[in-house]
Backbone as a chain_set.jsonl record, in Angstrom:
{"seq": "XXXXXXXXXXXXXXXXXXXXXXXXXXXXXXXXXXXXXXXXXXXXXXXXXXXXXXXXXXXXXXXXXXXXXXXXXXXXXXXXXXXXXXXXXXXXXXXXXXXXXXXXXXXXXXXXXXXXXX", "coords": {"N": [[177.81, 93.031, -37.641], [174.523, 92.044, -37.264], [171.571, 93.793, -36.195], [169.628, 92.134, -35.12], [171.14, 89.866, -34.301], [172.803, 91.063, -32.421], [170.888, 91.854, -30.56], [169.95, 89.321, -29.702], [172.242, 88.278, -28.482], [172.561, 90.1, -26.421], [170.195, 89.632, -24.995], [170.607, 86.992, -24.215], [172.861, 87.314, -22.563], [171.771, 88.926, -20.519], [169.853, 87.17, -19.52], [171.439, 85.102, -18.488], [172.897, 86.472, -16.582], [171.035, 87.028, -14.665], [170.438, 84.625, -13.48], [172.019, 83.809, -11.251], [171.158, 85.664, -9.403], [168.747, 84.698, -8.563], [169.246, 82.689, -6.856], [169.254, 81.372, -3.527], [170.462, 82.618, -0.29], [172.098, 80.641, 0.646], [172.684, 78.789, -1.262], [175.073, 78.071, -2.553], [176.516, 76.799, -0.481], [174.83, 74.651, 0.048], [175.023, 73.319, -2.39], [177.753, 72.57, -2.307], [177.667, 70.827, -0.118], [176.059, 68.843, -1.138], [177.738, 67.84, -3.184], [179.804, 66.865, -1.61], [178.421, 64.902, -0.115], [177.698, 63.164, -2.184], [180.279, 62.308, -3.069], [181.106, 61.009, -0.731], [179.194, 58.946, -0.489], [179.777, 57.528, -2.854], [182.412, 56.736, -2.363], [182.09, 55.113, -0.061], [180.436, 53.182, -1.167], [182.052, 52.015, -3.114], [184.054, 50.934, -1.507], [182.709, 49.112, 0.033], [180.743, 46.049, 0.437], [179.49, 44.167, -2.421], [176.437, 44.166, -4.306], [173.726, 42.351, -5.894], [172.8, 43.13, -9.286], [170.182, 45.432, -9.742], [166.718, 45.301, -10.937], [166.21, 47.748, -12.184], [168.774, 48.612, -12.936], [169.383, 46.672, -14.797], [167.751, 47.473, -16.802], [169.055, 49.527, -17.774], [168.804, 51.935, -16.388], [169.956, 54.901, -14.838], [171.586, 55.183, -11.671], [170.172, 56.918, -8.884], [170.712, 59.512, -6.416], [169.182, 58.864, -4.256], [168.663, 56.132, -4.637], [171.221, 55.087, -4.442], [171.889, 55.794, -1.836], [169.912, 54.257, -0.489], [170.797, 51.683, -1.165], [173.309, 51.721, 0.077], [172.448, 51.88, 2.721], [171.046, 49.463, 2.914], [173.114, 47.649, 2.588], [174.474, 48.041, 4.878], [176.284, 50.114, 5.039], [175.617, 52.617, 5.832], [173.767, 53.895, 8.531], [170.217, 53.626, 9.075], [169.287, 55.776, 10.595], [171.249, 57.727, 10.206], [171.007, 58.171, 7.461], [168.407, 59.163, 7.348], [168.661, 61.453, 8.993], [170.421, 62.972, 7.429], [168.89, 63.315, 5.129], [166.676, 64.789, 6.139], [167.976, 67.034, 7.189], [169.085, 68.193, 4.869], [166.742, 68.783, 3.506], [165.629, 70.682, 5.232], [167.596, 72.647, 5.026], [167.364, 73.404, 2.314], [164.75, 74.431, 2.337], [165.041, 76.566, 4.151], [166.857, 78.06, 2.638], [165.262, 78.736, 0.406], [163.503, 80.386, 1.742], [165.151, 82.462, 2.365], [166.601, 82.468, 4.706], [169.509, 82.57, 6.021], [170.93, 81.822, 8.398], [169.403, 79.682, 9.516], [169.644, 77.882, 7.419], [172.412, 77.374, 7.378], [172.708, 76.237, 9.917], [171.242, 73.89, 9.571], [172.868, 72.616, 7.699], [175.101, 72.178, 9.277], [174.005, 70.294, 11.003], [173.703, 68.205, 9.156], [176.357, 67.704, 8.601], [177.242, 66.77, 11.088], [175.734, 64.446, 11.238], [176.87, 62.888, 9.159], [179.379, 62.468, 10.1], [179.2, 60.663, 12.152]], "CA": [[176.848, 92.256, -36.888], [173.15, 92.592, -37.475], [170.868, 94.225, -34.989], [168.977, 90.948, -34.532], [172.132, 89.055, -33.614], [173.226, 91.826, -31.227], [169.76, 91.779, -29.621], [169.918, 87.988, -29.16], [173.401, 88.146, -27.6], [172.262, 90.886, -25.236], [169.153, 88.945, -24.243], [171.251, 85.836, -23.591], [173.714, 87.812, -21.462], [170.872, 89.373, -19.471], [169.215, 85.975, -18.919], [172.451, 84.355, -17.663], [173.34, 87.268, -15.45], [169.974, 87.051, -13.624], [170.278, 83.292, -12.889], [172.643, 83.821, -9.942], [170.382, 86.519, -8.482], [167.571, 83.953, -8.073], [169.678, 81.703, -5.847], [169.108, 81.807, -2.131], [171.693, 82.997, 0.363], [172.881, 79.441, 1.073], [172.679, 77.837, -2.391], [176.421, 77.552, -2.801], [176.842, 75.876, 0.597], [174.017, 73.443, -0.207], [175.638, 72.587, -3.519], [179.02, 71.976, -1.796], [177.361, 69.678, 0.752], [175.577, 67.784, -2.02], [178.906, 67.261, -3.818], [180.49, 66.091, -0.572], [177.627, 63.677, 0.171], [177.841, 62.287, -3.375], [181.623, 61.718, -2.987], [181.123, 60.122, 0.395], [178.41, 57.786, -0.877], [180.512, 56.768, -3.863], [183.563, 56.121, -1.715], [181.612, 54.013, 0.782], [179.895, 52.118, -1.994], [183.207, 51.325, -3.731], [184.801, 50.192, -0.472], [181.873, 48.167, 0.745], [180.402, 44.828, -0.302], [178.723, 44.359, -3.652], [175.072, 43.656, -4.307], [173.339, 41.989, -7.241], [172.195, 44.227, -10.1], [168.747, 45.596, -9.553], [165.994, 45.305, -12.196], [166.415, 49.087, -12.797], [170.111, 48.631, -13.565], [169.321, 45.81, -15.989], [167.018, 48.245, -17.819], [169.986, 50.661, -18.087], [168.463, 53.176, -15.688], [171.042, 55.393, -14.059], [171.267, 55.276, -10.233], [169.933, 58.232, -8.316], [171.301, 59.641, -5.088], [168.306, 58.151, -3.305], [168.848, 54.679, -4.775], [172.582, 54.773, -3.95], [171.777, 55.837, -0.375], [169.154, 53.077, -0.063], [171.676, 50.538, -1.283], [174.295, 51.836, 1.154], [171.766, 51.55, 3.95], [170.72, 48.033, 2.868], [174.364, 46.879, 2.741], [175.052, 48.352, 6.179], [177.303, 51.135, 4.941], [175.099, 53.811, 6.508], [172.603, 53.499, 9.367], [168.954, 54.291, 8.681], [169.164, 57.035, 11.311], [172.134, 58.702, 9.574], [170.42, 58.508, 6.165], [167.24, 59.993, 7.624], [169.154, 62.744, 9.488], [170.978, 63.719, 6.304], [167.751, 63.718, 4.249], [165.901, 65.837, 6.814], [168.819, 68.234, 7.278], [169.171, 68.792, 3.553], [165.422, 69.361, 3.195], [165.535, 71.932, 6.028], [168.513, 73.621, 4.428], [166.759, 73.904, 1.068], [163.588, 75.243, 2.711], [165.577, 77.826, 4.686], [167.423, 78.796, 1.519], [164.13, 79.324, -0.317], [162.917, 81.437, 2.567], [166.125, 83.516, 2.55], [167.099, 82.411, 6.1], [170.884, 82.039, 5.952], [171.31, 81.231, 9.652], [168.719, 78.373, 9.6], [170.236, 77.01, 6.385], [173.756, 76.956, 7.843], [172.502, 75.341, 11.085], [170.814, 72.61, 9.009], [174.018, 71.989, 7.087], [175.922, 71.686, 10.397], [173.362, 69.059, 11.425], [174.044, 67.18, 8.143], [177.793, 67.436, 8.82], [177.325, 65.954, 12.306], [175.167, 63.121, 10.9], [177.763, 62.08, 8.314], [180.596, 62.145, 10.841], [178.952, 59.632, 13.155]], "C": [[175.481, 92.876, -37.034], [172.559, 92.954, -36.14], [170.213, 93.048, -34.307], [169.956, 90.083, -33.73], [172.614, 89.771, -32.338], [172.133, 91.788, -30.174], [169.724, 90.408, -28.959], [171.07, 87.762, -28.181], [173.141, 88.906, -26.325], [171.22, 90.215, -24.376], [169.735, 87.723, -23.53], [172.122, 86.247, -22.409], [172.872, 88.253, -20.288], [170.254, 88.16, -18.77], [170.237, 85.25, -18.025], [172.881, 85.185, -16.483], [172.284, 87.277, -14.312], [169.787, 85.674, -12.967], [170.845, 83.282, -11.484], [171.859, 84.652, -8.942], [169.175, 85.808, -7.924], [167.941, 82.946, -7.004], [169.504, 82.26, -4.468], [170.458, 82.122, -1.547], [172.618, 81.85, 0.731], [173.04, 78.433, -0.051], [174.033, 77.239, -2.615], [176.839, 76.52, -1.748], [176.077, 74.559, 0.43], [174.641, 72.617, -1.33], [176.917, 71.872, -3.068], [178.728, 70.761, -0.943], [176.841, 68.527, -0.114], [176.728, 67.073, -2.714], [179.659, 66.374, -2.836], [179.744, 64.818, -0.232], [177.746, 62.702, -0.98], [179.196, 61.572, -3.322], [181.696, 60.694, -1.849], [180.373, 58.82, 0.11], [179.173, 56.917, -1.873], [181.709, 56.059, -3.26], [183.16, 54.937, -0.866], [181.1, 52.856, -0.057], [181.016, 51.337, -2.672], [183.923, 50.463, -2.719], [184.012, 49.072, 0.165], [181.59, 46.906, -0.081], [179.571, 45.147, -1.527], [177.337, 43.763, -3.468], [174.723, 43.229, -5.749], [172.725, 43.173, -7.971], [170.697, 44.232, -9.881], [168.042, 45.528, -10.933], [166.132, 46.667, -12.943], [167.735, 49.174, -13.53], [170.103, 47.784, -14.819], [168.562, 46.492, -17.148], [167.826, 49.485, -18.212], [169.55, 51.979, -17.488], [169.658, 53.587, -14.82], [170.67, 55.465, -12.577], [171.046, 56.725, -9.836], [170.609, 58.324, -6.953], [170.5, 58.841, -4.076], [168.544, 56.64, -3.393], [170.223, 54.247, -4.267], [172.539, 54.783, -2.407], [170.993, 54.674, 0.182], [169.999, 51.823, -0.11], [172.734, 50.554, -0.168], [173.697, 51.485, 2.491], [171.515, 50.048, 4.052], [171.964, 47.17, 3.084], [175.054, 47.189, 4.067], [176.146, 49.387, 6.163], [176.902, 52.432, 5.606], [173.871, 53.375, 7.323], [171.385, 54.224, 8.853], [168.792, 55.628, 9.363], [170.029, 58.108, 10.652], [171.532, 59.123, 8.233], [169.224, 59.422, 6.391], [167.641, 61.37, 8.113], [169.697, 63.593, 8.362], [169.827, 64.222, 5.401], [166.956, 64.866, 4.839], [166.714, 67.123, 6.888], [168.941, 68.927, 5.939], [167.832, 69.421, 3.156], [165.208, 70.659, 3.967], [166.409, 73.016, 5.467], [167.932, 74.222, 3.178], [165.564, 74.786, 1.347], [164.045, 76.59, 3.252], [166.171, 78.695, 3.58], [166.336, 79.495, 0.7], [163.507, 80.504, 0.41], [163.896, 82.593, 2.786], [166.73, 83.542, 3.917], [168.475, 81.763, 6.118], [171.262, 81.293, 7.232], [170.683, 79.824, 9.809], [169.303, 77.4, 8.587], [171.59, 76.503, 6.864], [173.64, 76.018, 9.032], [172.086, 73.938, 10.554], [171.988, 71.911, 8.377], [174.998, 71.475, 8.139], [175.315, 70.362, 10.909], [173.677, 67.91, 10.457], [175.479, 66.769, 8.365], [177.946, 66.503, 10.016], [176.801, 64.536, 11.982], [176.131, 62.269, 10.065], [179.075, 61.745, 9.007], [180.43, 61.066, 11.87], [179.373, 58.3, 12.666]], "O": [[175.317, 94.092, -36.936], [172.996, 92.477, -35.093], [170.223, 92.946, -33.08], [169.643, 89.629, -32.63], [172.806, 89.134, -31.302], [172.441, 91.695, -28.986], [169.487, 90.329, -27.754], [170.882, 87.115, -27.151], [173.465, 88.417, -25.242], [171.336, 90.22, -23.15], [169.395, 87.453, -22.378], [172.111, 85.589, -21.369], [173.236, 87.974, -19.146], [170.151, 88.144, -17.543], [169.901, 84.835, -16.916], [173.213, 84.617, -15.443], [172.618, 87.506, -13.15], [169.046, 85.566, -11.99], [170.181, 82.773, -10.58], [171.896, 84.368, -7.745], [168.616, 86.245, -6.919], [167.07, 82.407, -6.322], [169.592, 83.469, -4.254], [171.485, 81.93, -2.197], [173.778, 82.062, 1.084], [173.495, 77.316, 0.194], [174.154, 76.035, -2.844], [177.439, 75.497, -2.076], [176.631, 73.482, 0.65], [174.768, 71.396, -1.236], [177.135, 70.709, -3.407], [179.447, 69.765, -1.018], [177.15, 67.365, 0.151], [176.717, 65.847, -2.831], [180.097, 65.276, -3.181], [180.358, 63.763, -0.075], [177.883, 61.501, -0.747], [179.256, 60.357, -3.511], [182.29, 59.628, -2.009], [180.855, 57.732, 0.426], [179.203, 55.694, -1.734], [181.994, 54.912, -3.604], [183.789, 53.88, -0.924], [181.299, 51.692, 0.289], [180.931, 50.115, -2.788], [184.36, 49.36, -3.049], [184.591, 48.173, 0.776], [182.14, 46.732, -1.169], [179.022, 46.241, -1.663], [177.11, 42.952, -2.571], [175.348, 43.689, -6.704], [172.199, 44.098, -7.353], [170.042, 43.19, -9.841], [168.691, 45.68, -11.968], [166.165, 46.708, -14.173], [167.813, 49.743, -14.619], [170.748, 48.135, -15.806], [168.721, 46.126, -18.312], [167.325, 50.373, -18.901], [169.885, 53.039, -18.016], [170.284, 52.757, -14.162], [169.525, 55.785, -12.26], [171.66, 57.638, -10.389], [171.032, 57.308, -6.402], [171.053, 58.224, -3.165], [168.619, 55.952, -2.375], [170.365, 53.154, -3.72], [173.086, 53.889, -1.761], [171.359, 54.139, 1.228], [169.932, 50.989, 0.794], [173.015, 49.525, 0.447], [174.357, 50.857, 3.32], [171.727, 49.434, 5.098], [171.887, 46.098, 3.685], [176.122, 46.643, 4.343], [176.869, 49.543, 7.147], [177.757, 53.262, 5.913], [173.049, 52.588, 6.854], [171.491, 55.301, 8.267], [168.214, 56.544, 8.777], [169.612, 59.261, 10.543], [171.543, 60.308, 7.9], [169.063, 60.392, 5.65], [167.041, 62.365, 7.705], [169.467, 64.801, 8.33], [169.802, 65.378, 4.977], [166.599, 65.809, 4.132], [166.169, 68.204, 6.665], [168.903, 70.156, 5.886], [167.808, 70.483, 2.534], [164.67, 71.625, 3.426], [166.015, 74.182, 5.431], [167.998, 75.437, 2.991], [165.372, 75.794, 0.667], [163.514, 77.632, 2.869], [166.008, 79.915, 3.585], [166.457, 80.668, 0.348], [163.051, 81.473, -0.197], [163.503, 83.617, 3.345], [167.334, 84.549, 4.288], [168.589, 80.541, 6.22], [171.865, 80.223, 7.152], [171.377, 78.884, 10.196], [169.438, 76.212, 8.878], [171.874, 75.31, 6.757], [174.424, 75.075, 9.134], [172.557, 72.923, 11.067], [172.101, 70.692, 8.507], [175.655, 70.456, 7.928], [176.05, 69.421, 11.211], [173.892, 66.777, 10.887], [175.786, 65.578, 8.319], [178.71, 65.541, 9.951], [177.386, 63.546, 12.42], [176.197, 61.054, 10.251], [179.803, 60.854, 8.571], [181.422, 60.587, 12.42], [179.237, 57.308, 13.383]]}, "num_chains": 1, "name": "protein.A"}
């Protein structure tokens, strides 16, 4: 193995090992909540009524979490208050995570949990 190749492999290993250290204290919990919210939205959307295709869908644009949530709200699958509470709670959790405040992050995620259980 050449020195150049060994150097590149070492640099790649160092770069990947430092990625996790940049995450906040609550990043994993935020990720799990995002996965849970995504699954909940998809389940409610599949079980609920259908809507006509939007112009964005006709242009082959992929739906975003926000557009799916807006559609769920418009079809009555989620109340505007619940959608707003989830959005605000997730924003607070991300902000607390960036600030390194684990307790505030976890409290915000509990608020999100309460909002989706209503």
